[in-house]
C-alpha positions in Angstrom: 35.6 5.7 -5.7 32.0 6.9 -6.1 30.0 9.8 -7.4 26.6 11.1 -6.3 24.0 12.7 -8.5 21.2 14.6 -6.9 18.0 15.6 -8.9 15.9 18.3 -7.5 12.5 17.7 -9.3 9.1 19.2 -9.1 7.5 16.2 -7.5 10.5 14.5 -5.8 14.2 14.7 -4.9 16.4 11.8 -5.9 19.8 11.0 -4.7 21.9 8.2 -6.4 25.4 6.8 -6.0 27.2 5.6 -9.0 30.6 3.9 -9.4 33.2 5.3 -11.8 31.9 2.8 -14.4 28.4 4.1 -14.1 26.9 1.2 -12.0 24.0 2.4 -9.9 24.8 1.5 -6.3 21.9 3.1 -4.5 18.9 5.3 -5.3 16.6 7.0 -2.8 13.6 9.1 -3.7 11.7 11.6 -1.5 8.3 12.6 -3.0 6.4 15.8 -2.5 4.0 18.0 -4.4 3.9 21.6 -5.5 1.4 23.8 -3.7 -1.4 25.5 -5.8 -3.1 28.1 -3.7 -5.0 29.3 -6.8 -5.6 27.9 -10.3 -2.4 28.3 -12.3 -0.2 28.8 -9.2 2.7 26.4 -8.4 5.0 27.0 -5.5 7.3 25.1 -3.2 9.1 25.9 0.0 12.9 25.6 -0.7 13.3 24.1 2.7 11.3 21.1 1.5 14.1 20.4 -1.1 16.8 20.8 1.5 15.2 18.4 4.0 14.6 15.9 1.1 18.3 16.2 0.1 19.4 15.5 3.7 17.1 12.5 4.0 18.0 11.0 0.6 21.7 11.4 1.1 21.6 9.8 4.5 19.5 6.9 3.2 21.8 6.4 0.2 24.8 6.1 2.4 23.1 3.7 4.7 21.6 1.7 1.9 24.9 1.3 0.1 27.1 0.9 3.1 29.6 3.1 1.4 31.8 5.3 3.6 31.3 9.1 3.3 35.0 9.5 2.3 34.5 7.2 -0.7 32.1 9.8 -2.3 34.5 11.9 -4.3 32.1 14.4 -5.7 28.5 15.4 -6.0 26.7 16.9 -9.1 23.2 18.3 -9.5 20.2 18.1 -11.8 17.4 20.6 -11.2 14.0 21.6 -12.3 14.3 24.6 -14.6 13.2 28.2 -14.7 12.1 28.3 -11.0 12.6 31.5 -9.0 14.1 31.5 -5.5 14.4 35.1 -4.4 17.0 35.6 -1.6 17.4 38.6 0.7 20.8 40.1 1.8 21.3 37.3 4.4 20.7 34.6 1.8 17.3 33.6 3.1 14.3 33.1 0.7 11.9 36.0 1.0 9.0 33.8 -0.2 8.2 30.4 -1.5 9.8 29.4 -4.8 7.7 30.1 -7.9 8.0 27.1 -10.2 8.3 26.6 -14.0 4.7 25.4 -14.3 3.3 28.5 -12.6 1.3 30.7 -15.0 0.4 33.6 -12.7 2.5 35.9 -14.9 0.3 35.5 -18.0 -0.9 39.1 -17.8 2.7 40.2 -17.4 3.5 38.5 -20.7 0.8 40.3 -22.5 1.9 43.6 -21.0 5.5 43.1 -22.1 4.5 42.0 -25.6 2.2 45.1 -25.9 4.9 47.4 -24.7 8.0 46.0 -26.4 6.7 43.6 -29.1 7.4 39.9 -29.3 10.7 40.1 -31.0 12.5 42.6 -28.8 13.3 40.2 -26.0 12.8 36.9 -27.8 15.4 37.7 -30.4 18.0 38.0 -27.7 17.0 35.0 -25.5 15.8 32.8 -28.5 12.8 31.8 -26.4 9.2 32.8 -26.2 7.9 34.9 -23.3 5.9 32.5 -21.1 5.0 32.5 -17.4 7.2 30.4 -15.1 10.5 31.8 -16.4 12.5 33.9 -14.0 12.3 37.1 -16.0 8.5 37.0 -16.0 8.2 36.0 -12.4 10.5 38.9 -11.3 8.4 41.4 -13.3 5.2 39.9 -11.7 6.7 40.2 -8.2 7.8 43.8 -8.9 4.2 44.7 -9.7 2.2 42.4 -7.4 4.5 41.9 -4.4 6.5 45.2 -4.2 7.4 44.9 -0.6 8.9 41.4 -1.0 10.5 42.4 -4.3 12.4 45.3 -2.5 13.9 42.7 -0.2 15.3 40.6 -3.1 19.1 40.9 -3.5 19.8 37.7 -5.6 17.7 35.2 -7.6 18.8 31.6 -8.1 17.5 28.4 -9.5 16.3 25.4 -7.5 19.4 23.2 -7.6 21.6 26.3 -7.0 19.8 26.8 -3.7 20.8 23.3 -2.6 24.4 23.7 -3.7 24.4 27.0 -1.7 23.1 25.1 1.4 25.9 22.5 0.9 28.8 24.8 0.3 27.7 28.3 1.3 28.6 29.4 -2.2 26.0 31.2 -4.4 26.3 30.7 -8.2 24.8 29.6 -11.5 25.9 27.7 -14.6 25.1 28.1 -18.2 22.4 25.5 -18.7 20.1 27.0 -16.0 21.1 30.6 -16.7 20.0 30.1 -20.3 16.5 29.2 -19.0 15.8 32.4 -17.2 15.1 34.7 -20.2 17.9 36.9 -18.9 20.6 35.3 -21.0 21.9 36.3 -24.4 22.0 33.0 -26.3 24.3 34.1 -29.1 26.8 35.7 -26.7 26.5 33.0 -24.1 26.3 35.5 -21.2 23.8 37.6 -19.2 22.0 40.1 -21.5 22.8 43.7 -20.5 20.1 44.8 -22.9 17.4 42.8 -21.2 18.2 44.3 -17.8 18.2 47.8 -19.3 15.0 47.4 -21.3 13.0 46.1 -18.3 14.8 48.4 -15.8 16.0 45.4 -13.7 19.1 45.5 -11.6 21.7 43.2 -13.2 23.0 42.5 -9.7 19.9 40.3 -9.1 21.7 37.4 -10.8 25.1 35.9 -9.8 27.9 37.8 -11.6 29.8 34.8 -13.0 28.2 32.0 -15.0 30.0 28.7 -14.5 30.5 25.6 -16.4 28.5 22.5 -15.5 31.9 20.9 -14.6 33.2 23.7 -12.4 33.8 22.8 -8.7 31.8 25.1 -6.4 33.7 24.0 -3.3 33.5 21.3 -0.7 30.9 20.7 2.0 30.7 23.2 4.8 30.8 21.7 8.3 27.0 22.1 9.0 26.1 20.4 5.7 28.5 17.6 6.3 27.0 17.0 9.7 23.5 17.1 8.4 24.0 14.8 5.5 26.6 12.4 6.8 29.0 13.2 4.0 32.7 14.2 4.3 33.7 17.9 4.3 36.3 16.9 1.7 33.6 15.9 -0.8 33.7 18.1 -4.0 30.5 19.8 -5.0 30.2 20.4 -8.8 27.8 22.8 -10.4 25.8 20.2 -12.5 23.0 21.5 -14.7 19.4 21.9 -15.6 17.3 18.7 -15.5 16.9 18.4 -19.3 20.6 18.9 -20.0 21.4 16.3 -17.3 18.8 13.9 -18.4 20.0 14.0 -22.0 23.7 13.8 -20.8 22.7 10.7 -18.8 21.4 9.2 -22.0 24.5 10.1 -23.9 22.6 12.8 -25.9 25.0 15.7 -26.0 25.8 15.7 -29.7 23.6 16.1 -32.8 21.9 13.0 -34.4 19.7 11.7 -31.6 16.3 13.0 -30.4 15.0 12.3 -26.9 11.3 12.3 -25.9 10.7 12.2 -22.2 7.4 11.7 -20.4 7.9 12.6 -16.8 5.8 15.0 -14.7 6.0 17.2 -17.8 7.0 16.2 -21.3 10.0 17.2 -23.4 11.3 16.6 -26.8 15.0 17.4 -27.1 17.5 17.6 -29.9 21.1 18.9 -29.8 22.3 21.8 -32.1 25.8 23.1 -32.8 24.6 26.6 -33.5 21.8 28.9 -32.2 18.5 28.4 -34.0 15.7 30.9 -34.0 12.1 29.5 -34.2 10.1 32.4 -35.7 6.8 31.0 -34.4 8.3 31.0 -30.8 6.5 27.8 -29.8 9.5 25.8 -28.7 12.5 26.5 -26.4 16.2 26.8 -26.9 18.9 26.4 -24.2 22.6 26.0 -23.6 23.9 22.4 -23.2 26.8 21.3 -21.1 29.6 22.2 -23.4 30.4 25.7 -24.6 29.0 26.5 -28.1 26.5 23.6 -27.6 22.8 24.1 -27.4 19.6 22.1 -27.5 16.1 22.8 -28.8 13.2 21.6 -26.8 9.4 21.2 -27.3 7.8 21.4 -23.9 4.5 19.8 -22.7 3.6 21.2 -19.3 1.4 18.3 -18.1 2.3 14.8 -19.3 2.9 12.1 -16.7 1.3 14.3 -14.1 -2.0 13.8 -15.7 -2.0 10.1 -15.0 -0.9 10.8 -11.5 -3.8 13.3 -11.1 -6.2 10.6 -12.4 -4.9 8.0 -10.0 -5.0 10.3 -7.0 -8.5 11.5 -7.6 -10.3 8.6 -9.3 -8.3 5.4 -8.8 -6.7 5.7 -5.3 -6.6 2.0 -4.8 -4.9 1.4 -8.1 -1.1 1.3 -8.8 0.5 2.5 -12.0 0.9 -1.1 -12.9 -2.9 -1.5 -12.5 -3.5 1.6 -14.7 -1.3 0.0 -17.4 -3.3 -3.2 -17.3 -6.5 -1.2 -17.5 -5.2 0.6 -20.6 -4.0 -2.6 -22.2 -7.6 -3.9 -22.3 -8.8 -1.0 -24.5 -8.2 -0.8 -28.3 -6.4 2.2 -29.8 -8.4 5.5 -29.9 -10.4 4.4 -26.9 -13.7 3.9 -28.7 -13.8 7.6 -29.5 -12.6 9.0 -26.2 -9.9 11.6 -26.5 -7.9 13.7 -23.9 -6.3 17.1 -24.3 -3.7 17.2 -21.5 -3.5 21.0 -21.1 -4.4 20.9 -17.4 -3.1 24.4 -16.7 -1.7 26.2 -19.7 0.5 24.8 -22.4 3.8 25.6 -24.1 4.5 23.7 -27.3 2.7 24.2 -29.7 0.1 26.7 -28.4 2.1 28.9 -26.0 -1.2 29.7 -24.3 -1.5 30.0 -20.6 -5.3 29.9 -20.9 -5.6 26.3 -22.1 -7.3 23.7 -20.0 -7.7 19.9 -20.2 -10.5 18.2 -22.1 -12.0 14.8 -22.2 -14.1 14.7 -25.3 -16.4 12.0 -26.7 -17.5 10.6 -23.4 -20.3 8.0 -23.6 -22.0 5.7 -21.2 -19.9 2.9 -22.6 -16.6 4.4 -21.3 -15.2 3.2 -18.1 -12.1 3.7 -15.9 -10.0 1.6 -18.3 -10.9 3.9 -21.2 -9.9 7.0 -19.3 -6.6 5.5 -18.3 -5.7 4.8 -21.9 -7.0 8.1 -23.2 -4.7 9.9 -20.8 -1.7 7.9 -22.1 -2.8 8.5 -25.7 -3.5 12.2 -25.1 -0.1 12.8 -23.5 1.6 10.9 -26.4 -0.3 13.0 -29.0 1.0 16.1 -27.3 4.5 14.7 -27.5 4.0 13.8 -31.2 3.2 17.5 -31.9 6.5 18.4 -30.3 8.4 15.8 -32.3 7.0 17.1 -35.5 8.1 20.7 -34.6 11.6 19.6 -33.7 11.8 17.7 -37.1 10.9 20.9 -38.9 13.5 23.0 -37.1 16.4 20.6 -36.8 15.7 17.8 -39.3 14.6 14.2 -38.5 17.0 12.5 -36.1 18.4 9.1 -36.9 17.5 7.7 -33.5 14.6 8.4 -31.1 15.2 7.6 -27.4 12.1 7.6 -25.2 12.6 8.0 -21.5 10.9 8.8 -18.2 8.0 7.2 -16.3 6.0 7.0 -19.5 8.2 4.1 -20.8 8.4 2.1 -17.5 5.2 0.3 -18.4 5.1 -1.7 -21.6 1.6 -0.5 -22.5 2.5 3.2 -22.6 5.8 2.5 -24.3 4.0 0.6 -27.1 1.4 3.4 -27.4 4.3 5.8 -28.0 5.9 3.7 -30.7 2.5 3.3 -32.4 1.6 7.0 -32.3 5.1 8.2 -33.3 5.1 5.7 -36.1 8.7 4.7 -35.7 10.9 2.4 -33.6 11.8 3.8 -30.3 14.8 3.1 -28.1 14.2 2.8 -24.4 17.4 3.3 -22.4 18.4 0.6 -20.0 20.0 3.3 -17.8 18.4 3.9 -14.5 17.7 7.5 -13.4 19.3 9.3 -16.3 19.1 12.8 -14.7 21.0 11.5 -11.6 23.5 9.8 -13.8 24.0 13.0 -15.9 24.6 14.9 -12.6 27.1 12.2 -11.5 28.9 12.5 -14.8 29.4 16.2 -14.3 30.7 15.3 -10.8 33.2 12.8 -12.3 34.3 15.2 -15.0 34.6 18.1 -12.5 36.8 15.9 -10.2 39.2 15.5 -13.1 39.5 11.7 -12.9 38.6 11.7 -16.6 40.4 13.8 -19.2 37.2 15.1 -20.8 33.5 14.7 -21.1 33.7 12.1 -23.9 35.9 9.9 -21.7 33.5 10.3 -18.7 30.5 9.3 -20.8 32.2 6.4 -22.4 33.1 5.0 -19.0 29.8 5.7 -17.2 27.1 5.3 -19.7 26.2 1.6 -20.4 24.3 1.2 -23.7 21.6 -1.4 -23.1 18.7 0.0 -25.1 15.4 -1.9 -25.6 13.9 -1.4 -29.1 10.1 -1.3 -29.5 8.7 -1.5 -33.0 5.4 0.2 -33.9 2.3 -1.8 -34.9 1.7 -0.4 -38.4 -2.0 -0.9 -38.3 -2.3 0.9 -35.0 -0.1 3.7 -36.4 -2.4 4.3 -39.4 -5.4 4.4 -37.1 -3.7 6.8 -34.7 -2.5 9.1 -37.5 -6.1 9.5 -38.7 -7.4 10.1 -35.2 -4.6 12.6 -34.5 -5.2 14.6 -37.6 -9.0 14.5 -37.6 -9.8 14.7 -33.9 -6.9 15.5 -31.5 -5.3 18.3 -33.6 -8.7 20.1 -33.8 -9.4 20.2 -30.0 -7.4 23.3 -29.2 -8.5 25.5 -32.1 -12.1 24.6 -31.6 -12.0 25.4 -27.9 -9.5 28.3 -27.7 -12.1 31.0 -27.2 -14.0 28.9 -24.7 -10.8 28.4 -22.6 -10.5 32.2 -22.3 -14.1 32.7 -21.3 -13.9 29.8 -18.7 -11.0 31.4 -17.0 -12.5 34.9 -16.9 -16.1 34.0 -16.1 
């Protein structure tokens, strides 16, 4: 008996097969990239995700030699906040607008001017920021009125794939809470938000499901396309951060998780709603009812190293970049990087920010830039950790995950900059595992979530201790240099973008 977890990401789709004990049997990845027609835009054609899902499922089955009938259920993990507007026939009226898209920045200013910051944020317990469904819908209504009039329903990325597999349209709480259309205290769609902004509440699915609800089984066309059985159960799953934390066993208070992937997130679990009066972090529902998580979000983390490799080190692998960085001492001989390559959330909540390399001299080479990117991304994450500590208290345990800990060099940089021991999970593909756990729990072979997690999550953490001398040096550099970059350049960012 096996379970499949499918992760619909911004830069790739992954499909993985796990046994009921959590053993990874097969993993297939299909990469792609968001489209950026203009600075600040980020779009994807939903059909790209669907074709990636078909391809990865087929290859997973072939790679594992597991029969389709042995896959009992599928669960999903998906990139958050993205907007897929569907017409009356269920077809997308335009390309999906993604979470990292900041085209709606003027919409944010208009809403704040008209209604004030608190009116909406007090309900959704999140700041107004471009990329969220609410802001994208308002932007479409003003800038693409003909397309907007065709929109009958709006769903999230993973929900589109589940719809393609089952023919059933729906949403669950972890993604619904990331739309800015969700009342966080009442754990339901906010009637007030729809009324305040004169939006039709019929634009969202009527019922909000649990992550463990079964949406149905595969329709005949989807079974034929993927090679799976029509009897395979399709479970709702959840937003990528909820699934990633679930795959790491982080769904109860006491542990903090810092993830450097395409973007960066610092996550901690809460048993009650928490308002951040500065509105520079996020707050979403977790997989269980009456369970939430706070999150500091860095828009561009691992993607900055990918950008550097694509444009300036095409012949180098990530392992090469890690070796380059290892040759350079902490603080890169004065070179520092601010990774705000297209707006930033925590802590600035400023869509005008841009990236900076500062302190460049003739002595700096490719190796310095590689390490500066790793350090800059980690400094940004440190800012998020500090904010989470202020709001929720210092967690007993810090788990670091994502591509940023796959290389020992960047992992050590994180331990040194954070100034504490970090735990690196030995679990492969945590988001896919979290999705598979929802599939297992939804199929009812386990009595509850705790039992499913105990059975499927294997604790094999690697512990990395910080170098205390490096920590002292980094702390001074962070306070005296990195932390000053944004404030000293904030006005310049605005003028650059409106020149």
